[in-house]
N, CA, C and O atoms as a printed pandas DataFrame, in Angstrom:
     atom_number atom_name residue_name chain_id  residue_number  x_coord  y_coord  z_coord
0              1         N          MET        A               1   63.876  -69.160    8.056
1              2        CA          MET        A               1   63.851  -67.871    7.415
2              3         C          MET        A               1   63.084  -68.016    6.111
3              4         O          MET        A               1   63.298  -68.973    5.367
4              5         N          VAL        A               2   62.220  -67.100    5.837
5              6        CA          VAL        A               2   61.421  -67.135    4.625
6              7         C          VAL        A               2   62.273  -66.575    3.484
7              8         O          VAL        A               2   62.720  -65.430    3.540
8              9         N          TRP        A               3   62.491  -67.375    2.467
9             10        CA          TRP        A               3   63.399  -66.998    1.382
10            11         C          TRP        A               3   62.900  -65.818    0.570
11            12         O          TRP        A               3   63.705  -65.107   -0.032
12            13         N          ASN        A               4   61.596  -65.590    0.537
13            14        CA          ASN        A               4   61.065  -64.478   -0.244
14            15         C          ASN        A               4   61.545  -63.138    0.291
15            16         O          ASN        A               4   61.696  -62.185   -0.474
16            17         N          PHE        A               5   61.788  -63.053    1.599
17            18        CA          PHE        A               5   62.146  -61.795    2.212
18            19         C          PHE        A               5   63.651  -61.613    2.387
19            20         O          PHE        A               5   64.088  -60.591    2.917
20            21         N          VAL        A               6   64.443  -62.574    1.957
21            22        CA          VAL        A               6   65.898  -62.475    2.067
22            23         C          VAL        A               6   66.427  -61.913    0.758
23            24         O          VAL        A               6   66.216  -62.500   -0.303
24            25         N          THR        A               7   67.108  -60.787    0.827
25            26        CA          THR        A               7   67.626  -60.170   -0.386
26            27         C          THR        A               7   68.883  -60.895   -0.860
27            28         O          THR        A               7   69.522  -61.624   -0.102
28            29         N          LYS        A               8   69.217  -60.681   -2.117
29            30        CA          LYS        A               8   70.401  -61.332   -2.692
30            31         C          LYS        A               8   71.666  -60.854   -1.993
31            32         O          LYS        A               8   72.572  -61.652   -1.752
32            33         N          ASN        A               9   71.748  -59.568   -1.663
33            34        CA          ASN        A               9   72.931  -59.026   -0.981
34            35         C          ASN        A               9   73.109  -59.672    0.396
35            36         O          ASN        A               9   74.229  -59.973    0.807
36            37         N          LEU        A              10   72.003  -59.880    1.100
37            38        CA          LEU        A              10   72.093  -60.507    2.421
38            39         C          LEU        A              10   72.572  -61.945    2.297
39            40         O          LEU        A              10   73.393  -62.398    3.094
40            41         N          ARG        A              11   72.066  -62.660    1.308
41            42        CA          ARG        A              11   72.512  -64.050    1.106
42            43         C          ARG        A              11   74.009  -64.106    0.803
43            44         O          ARG        A              11   74.728  -64.934    1.361
44            45         N          ILE        A              12   74.477  -63.220   -0.086
45            46        CA          ILE        A              12   75.907  -63.214   -0.456
46            47         C          ILE        A              12   76.773  -62.864    0.738
47            48         O          ILE        A              12   77.794  -63.511    0.971
48            49         N          SER        A              13   76.377  -61.841    1.507
49            50        CA          SER        A              13   77.200  -61.431    2.652
50            51         C          SER        A              13   77.205  -62.517    3.731
51            52         O          SER        A              13   78.227  -62.714    4.389
52            53         N          GLN        A              14   76.102  -63.217    3.926
53            54        CA          GLN        A              14   76.091  -64.274    4.929
54            55         C          GLN        A              14   76.950  -65.448    4.487
55            56         O          GLN        A              14   77.601  -66.079    5.320
56            57         N          LEU        A              15   76.966  -65.751    3.206
57            58        CA          LEU        A              15   77.823  -66.821    2.711
58            59         C          LEU        A              15   79.303  -66.419    2.810
59            60         O          LEU        A              15   80.155  -67.258    3.100
60            61         N          ASN        A              16   79.602  -65.146    2.573
61            62        CA          ASN        A              16   80.987  -64.671    2.721
62            63         C          ASN        A              16   81.469  -64.744    4.160
63            64         O          ASN        A              16   82.652  -64.978    4.404
64            65         N          TRP        A              17   80.576  -64.547    5.107
65            66        CA          TRP        A              17   80.934  -64.602    6.527
66            67         C          TRP        A              17   80.988  -66.040    7.032
67            68         O          TRP        A              17   81.386  -66.273    8.174
68            69         N          GLY        A              18   80.608  -66.981    6.227
69            70        CA          GLY        A              18   80.632  -68.382    6.639
70            71         C          GLY        A              18   79.373  -68.814    7.363
71            72         O          GLY        A              18   79.368  -69.859    8.014
72            73         N          LEU        A              19   78.304  -68.034    7.265
73            74        CA          LEU        A              19   77.056  -68.401    7.918
74            75         C          LEU        A              19   76.234  -69.271    6.972
75            76         O          LEU        A              19   76.279  -69.104    5.753
76            77         N          GLU        A              20   75.502  -70.176    7.543
77            78        CA          GLU        A              20   74.666  -71.069    6.751
78            79         C          GLU        A              20   73.202  -70.714    6.983
79            80         O          GLU        A              20   72.742  -70.635    8.122
80            81         N          LEU        A              21   72.483  -70.502    5.894
81            82        CA          LEU        A              21   71.061  -70.185    5.994
82            83         C          LEU        A              21   70.262  -71.462    6.070
83            84         O          LEU        A              21   70.459  -72.385    5.280
84            85         N          LYS        A              22   69.360  -71.506    7.027
85            86        CA          LYS        A              22   68.460  -72.663    7.149
86            87         C          LYS        A              22   67.035  -72.158    7.123
87            88         O          LYS        A              22   66.687  -71.179    7.783
88            89         N          GLU        A              23   66.220  -72.846    6.350
89            90        CA          GLU        A              23   64.818  -72.469    6.253
90            91         C          GLU        A              23   64.042  -73.213    7.331
91            92         O          GLU        A              23   64.181  -74.425    7.492
92            93         N          GLN        A              24   63.215  -72.461    8.072
93            94        CA          GLN        A              24   62.384  -73.060    9.098
94            95         C          GLN        A              24   60.956  -72.628    8.888
95            96         O          GLN        A              24   60.678  -71.465    8.596
96            97         N          GLU        A              25   60.057  -73.572    9.038
97            98        CA          GLU        A              25   58.648  -73.255    8.972
98            99         C          GLU        A              25   58.033  -73.564   10.313
99           100         O          GLU        A              25   58.191  -74.658   10.855
100          101         N          TYR        A              26   57.330  -72.584   10.838
101          102        CA          TYR        A              26   56.647  -72.788   12.111
102          103         C          TYR        A              26   55.176  -73.058   11.821
103          104         O          TYR        A              26   54.336  -72.160   11.879
104          105         N          THR        A              27   54.890  -74.309   11.511
105          106        CA          THR        A              27   53.518  -74.672   11.206
106          107         C          THR        A              27   52.761  -75.051   12.468
107          108         O          THR        A              27   51.535  -74.943   12.511
108          109         N          HIS        A              28   53.473  -75.489   13.488
109          110        CA          HIS        A              28   52.831  -75.857   14.743
110          111         C          HIS        A              28   52.566  -74.627   15.581
111          112         O          HIS        A              28   53.413  -73.739   15.676
112          113         N          ALA        A              29   51.400  -74.568   16.186
113          114        CA          ALA        A              29   51.076  -73.436   17.055
114          115         C          ALA        A              29   51.956  -73.424   18.287
115          116         O          ALA        A              29   52.206  -72.359   18.851
116          117         N          ASN        A              30   52.438  -74.600   18.728
117          118        CA          ASN        A              30   53.274  -74.651   19.931
118          119         C          ASN        A              30   54.611  -73.947   19.703
119          120         O          ASN        A              30   55.172  -73.377   20.639
120          121         N          LYS        A              31   55.122  -73.980   18.487
121          122        CA          LYS        A              31   56.423  -73.386   18.217
122          123         C          LYS        A              31   56.364  -71.863   18.155
123          124         O          LYS        A              31   57.347  -71.185   18.451
124          125         N          ARG        A              32   55.226  -71.341   17.775
125          126        CA          ARG        A              32   55.106  -69.894   17.689
126          127         C          ARG        A              32   54.111  -69.339   18.702
127          128         O          ARG        A              32   53.707  -68.180   18.599
128          129         N          GLY        A              33   53.715  -70.141   19.668
129          130        CA          GLY        A              33   52.669  -69.767   20.603
130          131         C          GLY        A              33   52.985  -68.574   21.470
131          132         O          GLY        A              33   52.131  -67.707   21.657
132          133         N          ILE        A              34   54.202  -68.506   22.011
133          134        CA          ILE        A              34   54.545  -67.422   22.934
134          135         C          ILE        A              34   54.547  -66.086   22.197
135          136         O          ILE        A              34   54.008  -65.098   22.697
136          137         N          ALA        A              35   55.145  -66.053   21.021
137          138        CA          ALA        A              35   55.183  -64.800   20.263
138          139         C          ALA        A              35   53.790  -64.390   19.815
139          140         O          ALA        A              35   53.446  -63.209   19.868
140          141         N          GLU        A              36   52.982  -65.353   19.374
141          142        CA          GLU        A              36   51.629  -65.027   18.939
142          143         C          GLU        A              36   50.787  -64.532   20.100
143          144         O          GLU        A              36   49.987  -63.611   19.933
144          145         N          LYS        A              37   50.953  -65.125   21.268
145          146        CA          LYS        A              37   50.187  -64.683   22.436
146          147         C          LYS        A              37   50.573  -63.260   22.806
147          148         O          LYS        A              37   49.709  -62.438   23.110
148          149         N          PHE        A              38   51.874  -62.966   22.780
149          150        CA          PHE        A              38   52.326  -61.600   23.083
150          151         C          PHE        A              38   51.782  -60.613   22.063
151          152         O          PHE        A              38   51.300  -59.543   22.434
152          153         N          ASN        A              39   51.852  -60.960   20.777
153          154        CA          ASN        A              39   51.332  -60.066   19.731
154          155         C          ASN        A              39   49.836  -59.825   19.896
155          156         O          ASN        A              39   49.368  -58.695   19.754
156          157         N          ARG        A              40   49.080  -60.888   20.195
157          158        CA          ARG        A              40   47.642  -60.765   20.369
158          159         C          ARG        A              40   47.318  -59.876   21.578
159          160         O          ARG        A              40   46.452  -59.005   21.501
160          161         N          MET        A              41   48.030  -60.108   22.704
161          162        CA          MET        A              41   47.806  -59.324   23.905
162          163         C          MET        A              41   48.176  -57.857   23.677
163          164         O          MET        A              41   47.471  -56.959   24.137
164          165         N          THR        A              42   49.273  -57.617   22.974
165          166        CA          THR        A              42   49.701  -56.258   22.702
166          167         C          THR        A              42   48.698  -55.532   21.812
167          168         O          THR        A              42   48.358  -54.379   22.076
168          169         N          MET        A              43   48.228  -56.189   20.771
169          170        CA          MET        A              43   47.268  -55.547   19.883
170          171         C          MET        A              43   45.924  -55.325   20.559
171          172         O          MET        A              43   45.240  -54.349   20.251
172          173         N          ASP        A              44   45.525  -56.212   21.480
173          174        CA          ASP        A              44   44.316  -55.964   22.266
174          175         C          ASP        A              44   44.482  -54.709   23.110
175          176         O          ASP        A              44   43.552  -53.911   23.223
176          177         N          GLY        A              45   45.658  -54.529   23.703
177          178        CA          GLY        A              45   45.926  -53.331   24.483
178          179         C          GLY        A              45   45.920  -52.079   23.624
179          180         O          GLY        A              45   45.396  -51.045   24.038
180          181         N          VAL        A              46   46.498  -52.162   22.431
181          182        CA          VAL        A              46   46.520  -51.020   21.521
182          183         C          VAL        A              46   45.110  -50.666   21.094
183          184         O          VAL        A              46   44.754  -49.488   21.052
184          185         N          ARG        A              47   44.292  -51.676   20.774
185          186        CA          ARG        A              47   42.907  -51.421   20.389
186          187         C          ARG        A              47   42.137  -50.722   21.504
187          188         O          ARG        A              47   41.356  -49.804   21.253
188          189         N          ALA        A              48   42.367  -51.171   22.746
189          190        CA          ALA        A              48   41.686  -50.557   23.884
190          191         C          ALA        A              48   42.139  -49.107   24.078
191          192         O          ALA        A              48   41.330  -48.248   24.431
192          193         N          MET        A              49   43.410  -48.836   23.854
193          194        CA          MET        A              49   43.907  -47.474   24.032
194          195         C          MET        A              49   43.437  -46.538   22.919
195          196         O          MET        A              49   43.352  -45.327   23.121
196          197         N          LEU        A              50   43.137  -47.085   21.764
197          198        CA          LEU        A              50   42.726  -46.270   20.627
198          199         C          LEU        A              50   41.231  -45.964   20.590
199          200         O          LEU        A              50   40.754  -45.378   19.618
200          201         N          ARG        A              51   40.491  -46.342   21.611
201          202        CA          ARG        A              51   39.056  -46.093   21.585
202          203         C          ARG        A              51   38.802  -44.602   21.428
203          204         O          ARG        A              51   39.312  -43.786   22.196
204          205         N          GLY        A              52   38.024  -44.267   20.447
205          206        CA          GLY        A              52   37.672  -42.878   20.203
206          207         C          GLY        A              52   38.750  -42.064   19.500
207          208         O          GLY        A              52   38.529  -40.887   19.216
208          209         N          LEU        A              53   39.897  -42.644   19.213
209          210        CA          LEU        A              53   40.965  -41.925   18.508
210          211         C          LEU        A              53   41.104  -42.463   17.095
211          212         O          LEU        A              53   40.572  -43.520   16.756
212          213         N          GLN        A              54   41.820  -41.720   16.291
213          214        CA          GLN        A              54   42.078  -42.161   14.923
214          215         C          GLN        A              54   43.100  -43.288   14.927
215          216         O          GLN        A              54   43.995  -43.297   15.771
216          217         N          PRO        A              55   42.988  -44.246   13.999
217          218        CA          PRO        A              55   43.962  -45.344   13.931
218          219         C          PRO        A              55   45.380  -44.887   13.607
219          220         O          PRO        A              55   46.318  -45.672   13.742
220          221         N          THR        A              56   45.561  -43.643   13.186
221          222        CA          THR        A              56   46.913  -43.159   12.878
222          223         C          THR        A              56   47.776  -43.054   14.124
223          224         O          THR        A              56   48.995  -42.926   14.011
224          225         N          PHE        A              57   47.180  -43.104   15.308
225          226        CA          PHE        A              57   47.929  -43.035   16.561
226          227         C          PHE        A              57   48.369  -44.413   17.047
227          228         O          PHE        A              57   48.753  -44.551   18.209
228          229         N          TRP        A              58   48.324  -45.434   16.196
229          230        CA          TRP        A              58   48.601  -46.798   16.662
230          231         C          TRP        A              58   50.027  -46.946   17.171
231          232         O          TRP        A              58   50.249  -47.682   18.131
232          233         N          ALA        A              59   51.000  -46.277   16.567
233          234        CA          ALA        A              59   52.400  -46.425   16.999
234          235         C          ALA        A              59   52.602  -45.833   18.386
235          236         O          ALA        A              59   53.306  -46.420   19.208
236          237         N          GLU        A              60   51.995  -44.680   18.660
237          238        CA          GLU        A              60   52.103  -44.085   19.989
238          239         C          GLU        A              60   51.407  -44.952   21.026
239          240         O          GLU        A              60   51.889  -45.097   22.150
240          241         N          ALA        A              61   50.259  -45.533   20.642
241          242        CA          ALA        A              61   49.549  -46.426   21.566
242          243         C          ALA        A              61   50.382  -47.662   21.863
243          244         O          ALA        A              61   50.405  -48.127   23.002
244          245         N          LEU        A              62   51.054  -48.194   20.878
245          246        CA          LEU        A              62   51.909  -49.372   21.070
246          247         C          LEU        A              62   53.064  -49.066   22.011
247          248         O          LEU        A              62   53.334  -49.842   22.926
248          249         N          LEU        A              63   53.753  -47.941   21.799
249          250        CA          LEU        A              63   54.870  -47.567   22.671
250          251         C          LEU        A              63   54.408  -47.349   24.101
251          252         O          LEU        A              63   55.093  -47.752   25.041
252          253         N          THR        A              64   53.254  -46.718   24.278
253          254        CA          THR        A              64   52.740  -46.460   25.621
254          255         C          THR        A              64   52.349  -47.759   26.297
255          256         O          THR        A              64   52.614  -47.936   27.485
256          257         N          PHE        A              65   51.718  -48.679   25.562
257          258        CA          PHE        A              65   51.317  -49.958   26.135
258          259         C          PHE        A              65   52.527  -50.769   26.575
259          260         O          PHE        A              65   52.537  -51.321   27.675
260          261         N          VAL        A              66   53.546  -50.844   25.729
261          262        CA          VAL        A              66   54.740  -51.622   26.056
262          263         C          VAL        A              66   55.500  -50.975   27.215
263          264         O          VAL        A              66   56.065  -51.680   28.051
264          265         N          ASN        A              67   55.519  -49.641   27.271
265          266        CA          ASN        A              67   56.155  -48.937   28.373
266          267         C          ASN        A              67   55.471  -49.289   29.693
267          268         O          ASN        A              67   56.143  -49.571   30.686
268          269         N          ALA        A              68   54.139  -49.272   29.707
269          270        CA          ALA        A              68   53.410  -49.619   30.928
270          271         C          ALA        A              68   53.582  -51.090   31.264
271          272         O          ALA        A              68   53.715  -51.440   32.436
272          273         N          LYS        A              69   53.580  -51.962   30.259
273          274        CA          LYS        A              69   53.735  -53.399   30.501
274          275         C          LYS        A              69   55.108  -53.730   31.087
275          276         O          LYS        A              69   55.218  -54.610   31.941
276          277         N          ASN        A              70   56.145  -53.041   30.641
277          278        CA          ASN        A              70   57.488  -53.297   31.148
278          279         C          ASN        A              70   57.677  -52.828   32.584
279          280         O          ASN        A              70   58.672  -53.180   33.218
280          281         N          ARG        A              71   56.745  -52.045   33.109
281          282        CA          ARG        A              71   56.821  -51.589   34.488
282          283         C          ARG        A              71   55.971  -52.438   35.428
283          284         O          ARG        A              71   55.873  -52.131   36.616
284          285         N          CYS        A              72   55.359  -53.496   34.913
285          286        CA          CYS        A              72   54.566  -54.416   35.733
286          287         C          CYS        A              72   55.343  -55.700   35.962
287          288         O          CYS        A              72   56.152  -56.108   35.129
288          289         N          GLU        A              73   55.087  -56.340   37.115
289          290        CA          GLU        A              73   55.798  -57.586   37.418
290          291         C          GLU        A              73   55.390  -58.684   36.435
291          292         O          GLU        A              73   54.269  -58.700   35.925
292          293         N          HIS        A              74   56.316  -59.588   36.187
293          294        CA          HIS        A              74   56.085  -60.708   35.286
294          295         C          HIS        A              74   56.568  -61.969   35.974
295          296         O          HIS        A              74   57.528  -61.931   36.743
296          297         N          LYS        A              75   55.909  -63.088   35.704
297          298        CA          LYS        A              75   56.254  -64.310   36.422
298          299         C          LYS        A              75   57.658  -64.805   36.106
299          300         O          LYS        A              75   58.261  -65.480   36.940
300          301         N          LEU        A              76   58.198  -64.494   34.934
301          302        CA          LEU        A              76   59.547  -64.944   34.591
302          303         C          LEU        A              76   60.630  -64.106   35.268
303          304         O          LEU        A              76   61.738  -64.594   35.495
304          305         N          THR        A              77   60.321  -62.859   35.591
305          306        CA          THR        A              77   61.316  -61.991   36.213
306          307         C          THR        A              77   60.960  -61.656   37.654
307          308         O          THR        A              77   61.597  -60.792   38.257
308          309         N          SER        A              78   59.964  -62.316   38.215
309          310        CA          SER        A              78   59.493  -62.018   39.571
310          311         C          SER        A              78   60.630  -62.185   40.562
311          312         O          SER        A              78   61.412  -63.124   40.413
312          313         N          PRO        A              79   60.763  -61.348   41.540
313          314        CA          PRO        A              79   59.925  -60.224   41.956
314          315         C          PRO        A              79   60.262  -58.914   41.252
315          316         O          PRO        A              79   59.734  -57.867   41.626
316          317         N          LEU        A              80   61.114  -58.947   40.259
317          318        CA          LEU        A              80   61.509  -57.730   39.543
318          319         C          LEU        A              80   60.578  -57.482   38.366
319          320         O          LEU        A              80   59.920  -58.395   37.866
320          321         N          THR        A              81   60.539  -56.240   37.940
321          322        CA          THR        A              81   59.835  -55.926   36.700
322          323         C          THR        A              81   60.796  -56.152   35.539
323          324         O          THR        A              81   62.008  -56.160   35.753
324          325         N          PRO        A              82   60.301  -56.336   34.323
325          326        CA          PRO        A              82   61.205  -56.480   33.188
326          327         C          PRO        A              82   62.139  -55.278   33.004
327          328         O          PRO        A              82   63.275  -55.439   32.556
328          329         N          LEU        A              83   61.667  -54.087   33.344
329          330        CA          LEU        A              83   62.495  -52.892   33.218
330          331         C          LEU        A              83   63.663  -52.944   34.203
331          332         O          LEU        A              83   64.802  -52.657   33.833
332          333         N          LYS        A              84   63.383  -53.309   35.455
333          334        CA          LYS        A              84   64.450  -53.393   36.454
334          335         C          LYS        A              84   65.363  -54.577   36.168
335          336         O          LYS        A              84   66.570  -54.493   36.391
336          337         N          TYR        A              85   64.808  -55.669   35.682
337          338        CA          TYR        A              85   65.593  -56.852   35.357
338          339         C          TYR        A              85   66.557  -56.568   34.212
339          340         O          TYR        A              85   67.711  -56.994   34.250
340          341         N          GLY        A              86   66.093  -55.856   33.201
341          342        CA          GLY        A              86   66.935  -55.601   32.032
342          343         C          GLY        A              86   67.868  -54.418   32.187
343          344         O          GLY        A              86   69.031  -54.485   31.788
344          345         N          LEU        A              87   67.365  -53.327   32.768
345          346        CA          LEU        A              87   68.149  -52.096   32.845
346          347         C          LEU        A              87   68.656  -51.773   34.244
347          348         O          LEU        A              87   69.579  -50.974   34.403
348          349         N          GLY        A              88   68.061  -52.387   35.251
349          350        CA          GLY        A              88   68.445  -52.105   36.619
350          351         C          GLY        A              88   67.858  -50.811   37.160
351          352         O          GLY        A              88   68.282  -50.350   38.219
352          353         N          SER        A              89   66.896  -50.212   36.465
353          354        CA          SER        A              89   66.307  -48.964   36.940
354          355         C          SER        A              89   65.142  -49.248   37.870
355          356         O          SER        A              89   64.605  -50.355   37.894
356          357         N          ASN        A              90   64.760  -48.240   38.634
357          358        CA          ASN        A              90   63.682  -48.382   39.603
358          359         C          ASN        A              90   62.328  -48.291   38.928
359          360         O          ASN        A              90   62.201  -47.841   37.789
360          361         N          ARG        A              91   61.311  -48.737   39.673
361          362        CA          ARG        A              91   59.942  -48.591   39.184
362          363         C          ARG        A              91   59.539  -47.136   39.333
363          364         O          ARG        A              91   59.675  -46.557   40.411
364          365         N          LEU        A              92   59.056  -46.558   38.281
365          366        CA          LEU        A              92   58.577  -45.180   38.332
366          367         C          LEU        A              92   57.175  -45.141   37.766
367          368         O          LEU        A              92   56.981  -44.872   36.580
368          369         N          TYR        A              93   56.194  -45.411   38.619
369          370        CA          TYR        A              93   54.811  -45.380   38.169
370          371         C          TYR        A              93   54.296  -43.955   38.072
371          372         O          TYR        A              93   53.307  -43.698   37.386
372          373         N          ASP        A              94   54.964  -43.013   38.762
373          374        CA          ASP        A              94   54.444  -41.652   38.786
374          375         C          ASP        A              94   54.590  -40.945   37.441
375          376         O          ASP        A              94   53.955  -39.914   37.222
376          377         N          ILE        A              95   55.415  -41.480   36.532
377          378        CA          ILE        A              95   55.536  -40.828   35.218
378          379         C          ILE        A              95   54.459  -41.307   34.238
379          380         O          ILE        A              95   54.292  -40.720   33.169
380          381         N          LEU        A              96   53.731  -42.367   34.596
381          382        CA          LEU        A              96   52.697  -42.861   33.700
382          383         C          LEU        A              96   51.501  -41.912   33.722
383          384         O          LEU        A              96   51.040  -41.509   34.790
384          385         N          GLU        A              97   51.019  -41.570   32.577
385          386        CA          GLU        A              97   49.883  -40.665   32.434
386          387         C          GLU        A              97   48.824  -41.341   31.584
387          388         O          GLU        A              97   49.048  -42.407   31.011
388          389         N          TYR        A              98   47.672  -40.703   31.513
389          390        CA          TYR        A              98   46.640  -41.176   30.607
390          391         C          TYR        A              98   47.141  -41.051   29.175
391          392         O          TYR        A              98   47.952  -40.180   28.860
392          393         N          PHE        A              99   46.657  -41.917   28.333
393          394        CA          PHE        A              99   47.151  -41.938   26.952
394          395         C          PHE        A              99   46.586  -40.803   26.124
395          396         O          PHE        A              99   47.313  -40.198   25.336
396          397         N          ASP        A             100   45.315  -40.501   26.281
397          398        CA          ASP        A             100   44.687  -39.500   25.417
398          399         C          ASP        A             100   44.199  -38.307   26.227
399          400         O          ASP        A             100   43.000  -38.037   26.300
400          401         N          PHE        A             101   45.137  -37.602   26.830
401          402        CA          PHE        A             101   44.831  -36.386   27.587
402          403         C          PHE        A             101   44.423  -35.268   26.646
403          404         O          PHE        A             101   44.998  -35.119   25.568
404          405         N          LEU        A             102   43.439  -34.486   27.046
405          406        CA          LEU        A             102   43.158  -33.257   26.322
406          407         C          LEU        A             102   44.189  -32.227   26.761
407          408         O          LEU        A             102   44.430  -32.051   27.955
408          409         N          ALA        A             103   44.789  -31.556   25.804
409          410        CA          ALA        A             103   45.828  -30.571   26.117
410          411         C          ALA        A             103   45.655  -29.357   25.207
411          412         O          ALA        A             103   45.055  -29.442   24.135
412          413         N          TYR        A             104   46.185  -28.247   25.654
413          414        CA          TYR        A             104   46.164  -27.036   24.847
414          415         C          TYR        A             104   47.520  -26.868   24.174
415          416         O          TYR        A             104   48.564  -26.942   24.822
416          417         N          VAL        A             105   47.489  -26.642   22.868
417          418        CA          VAL        A             105   48.707  -26.473   22.075
418          419         C          VAL        A             105   48.876  -24.976   21.795
419          420         O          VAL        A             105   47.982  -24.339   21.239
420          421         N          HIS        A             106   50.018  -24.428   22.179
421          422        CA          HIS        A             106   50.287  -23.005   22.001
422          423         C          HIS        A             106   50.452  -22.661   20.521
423          424         O          HIS        A             106   51.119  -23.379   19.775
424          425         N          ILE        A             107   49.848  -21.576   20.118
425          426        CA          ILE        A             107   49.993  -21.073   18.762
426          427         C          ILE        A             107   50.948  -19.878   18.825
427          428         O          ILE        A             107   50.658  -18.912   19.531
428          429         N          PRO        A             108   52.079  -19.913   18.107
429          430        CA          PRO        A             108   53.030  -18.797   18.168
430          431         C          PRO        A             108   52.384  -17.487   17.684
431          432         O          PRO        A             108   51.465  -17.496   16.864
432          433         N          GLN        A             109   52.881  -16.386   18.204
433          434        CA          GLN        A             109   52.325  -15.077   17.901
434          435         C          GLN        A             109   52.408  -14.743   16.414
435          436         O          GLN        A             109   51.571  -14.012   15.884
436          437         N          ILE        A             110   53.412  -15.280   15.760
437          438        CA          ILE        A             110   53.586  -15.027   14.327
438          439         C          ILE        A             110   52.439  -15.613   13.508
439          440         O          ILE        A             110   52.090  -15.075   12.457
440          441         N          LYS        A             111   51.850  -16.711   13.981
441          442        CA          LYS        A             111   50.802  -17.407   13.230
442          443         C          LYS        A             111   49.393  -16.985   13.623
443          444         O          LYS        A             111   48.427  -17.602   13.173
444          445         N          ARG        A             112   49.246  -15.958   14.447
445          446        CA          ARG        A             112   47.909  -15.518   14.852
446          447         C          ARG        A             112   47.890  -13.992   14.930
447          448         O          ARG        A             112   48.930  -13.340   15.019
448          449         N          ASN        A             113   46.674  -13.445   14.893
449          450        CA          ASN        A             113   46.537  -12.002   15.095
450          451         C          ASN        A             113   45.999  -11.743   16.503
451          452         O          ASN        A             113   45.879  -12.678   17.294
452          453         N          LYS        A             114   45.678  -10.509   16.824
453          454        CA          LYS        A             114   45.273  -10.139   18.172
454          455         C          LYS        A             114   43.958  -10.788   18.600
455          456         O          LYS        A             114   43.752  -11.024   19.790
456          457         N          LEU        A             115   43.087  -11.073   17.675
457          458        CA          LEU        A             115   41.771  -11.582   18.027
458          459         C          LEU        A             115   41.677  -13.103   18.023
459          460         O          LEU        A             115   40.676  -13.653   18.480
460          461         N          GLN        A             116   42.668  -13.775   17.531
461          462        CA          GLN        A             116   42.633  -15.241   17.495
462          463         C          GLN        A             116   43.099  -15.807   18.833
463          464         O          GLN        A             116   43.879  -15.171   19.543
464          465         N          PRO        A             117   42.622  -17.001   19.176
465          466        CA          PRO        A             117   43.035  -17.603   20.459
466          467         C          PRO        A             117   44.526  -17.929   20.477
467          468         O          PRO        A             117   45.136  -18.155   19.432
468          469         N          ARG        A             118   45.105  -17.951   21.680
469          470        CA          ARG        A             118   46.538  -18.213   21.841
470          471         C          ARG        A             118   46.859  -19.704   21.849
471          472         O          ARG        A             118   48.022  -20.091   21.735
472          473         N          ALA        A             119   45.836  -20.537   21.983
473          474        CA          ALA        A             119   46.047  -21.991   22.010
474          475         C          ALA        A             119   44.868  -22.677   21.358
475          476         O          ALA        A             119   43.773  -22.122   21.270
476          477         N          LYS        A             120   45.109  -23.891   20.904
477          478        CA          LYS        A             120   44.023  -24.711   20.368
478          479         C          LYS        A             120   44.014  -26.032   21.111
479          480         O          LYS        A             120   45.025  -26.440   21.683
480          481         N          LEU        A             121   42.888  -26.687   21.099
481          482        CA          LEU        A             121   42.721  -27.941   21.808
482          483         C          LEU        A             121   43.364  -29.080   21.031
483          484         O          LEU        A             121   43.188  -29.185   19.817
484          485         N          GLY        A             122   44.105  -29.929   21.724
485          486        CA          GLY        A             122   44.757  -31.069   21.089
486          487         C          GLY        A             122   44.692  -32.290   21.989
487          488         O          GLY        A             122   44.092  -32.242   23.063
488          489         N          ILE        A             123   45.299  -33.374   21.561
489          490        CA          ILE        A             123   45.328  -34.621   22.317
490          491         C          ILE        A             123   46.775  -34.983   22.585
491          492         O          ILE        A             123   47.582  -35.062   21.659
492          493         N          LEU        A             124   47.106  -35.204   23.846
493          494        CA          LEU        A             124   48.455  -35.619   24.217
494          495         C          LEU        A             124   48.535  -37.136   24.138
495          496         O          LEU        A             124   47.782  -37.833   24.819
496          497         N          VAL        A             125   49.429  -37.645   23.325
497          498        CA          VAL        A             125   49.621  -39.094   23.213
498          499         C          VAL        A             125   51.092  -39.404   23.424
499          500         O          VAL        A             125   51.960  -38.678   22.939
500          501         N          GLY        A             126   51.373  -40.474   24.140
501          502        CA          GLY        A             126   52.741  -40.927   24.316
502          503         C          GLY        A             126   53.493  -40.142   25.374
503          504         O          GLY        A             126   52.914  -39.361   26.130
504          505         N          TYR        A             127   54.785  -40.368   25.406
505          506        CA          TYR        A             127   55.669  -39.771   26.390
506          507         C          TYR        A             127   56.872  -39.171   25.700
507          508         O          TYR        A             127   57.227  -39.574   24.593
508          509         N          ALA        A             128   57.500  -38.208   26.353
509          510        CA          ALA        A             128   58.757  -37.672   25.851
510          511         C          ALA        A             128   59.856  -38.606   26.315
511          512         O          ALA        A             128   59.949  -38.895   27.508
512          513         N          LEU        A             129   60.681  -39.079   25.419
513          514        CA          LEU        A             129   61.727  -40.024   25.773
514          515         C          LEU        A             129   63.046  -39.330   25.992
515          516         O          LEU        A             129   64.044  -39.982   26.300
């Protein structure tokens, strides 16, 4: 644990609970390799999904990428998907949509007059949870 990021309150409460803090440094690439590989792969997917979009949509792109990844088979959970392995739910590929769909956003009647359009063009990102 990096001591710079541990607050004084957390240290006191952990000592009161009888927990012992140990500092670990992961200087070897082998010790942090799996997490780094996952982070690199995830960010590559997010970058690919953000093509042509503003970087402010990075969180939605991340959620969509991880959602799609959890519905694909993995060698550690084969023949199950991580979603079925963890939650026991079925594979539902039919709910997956394109990430950056063009969509029309309805403008309420209160915010427009008779001559203004009833909808404006927008981009659909992510899924309703």
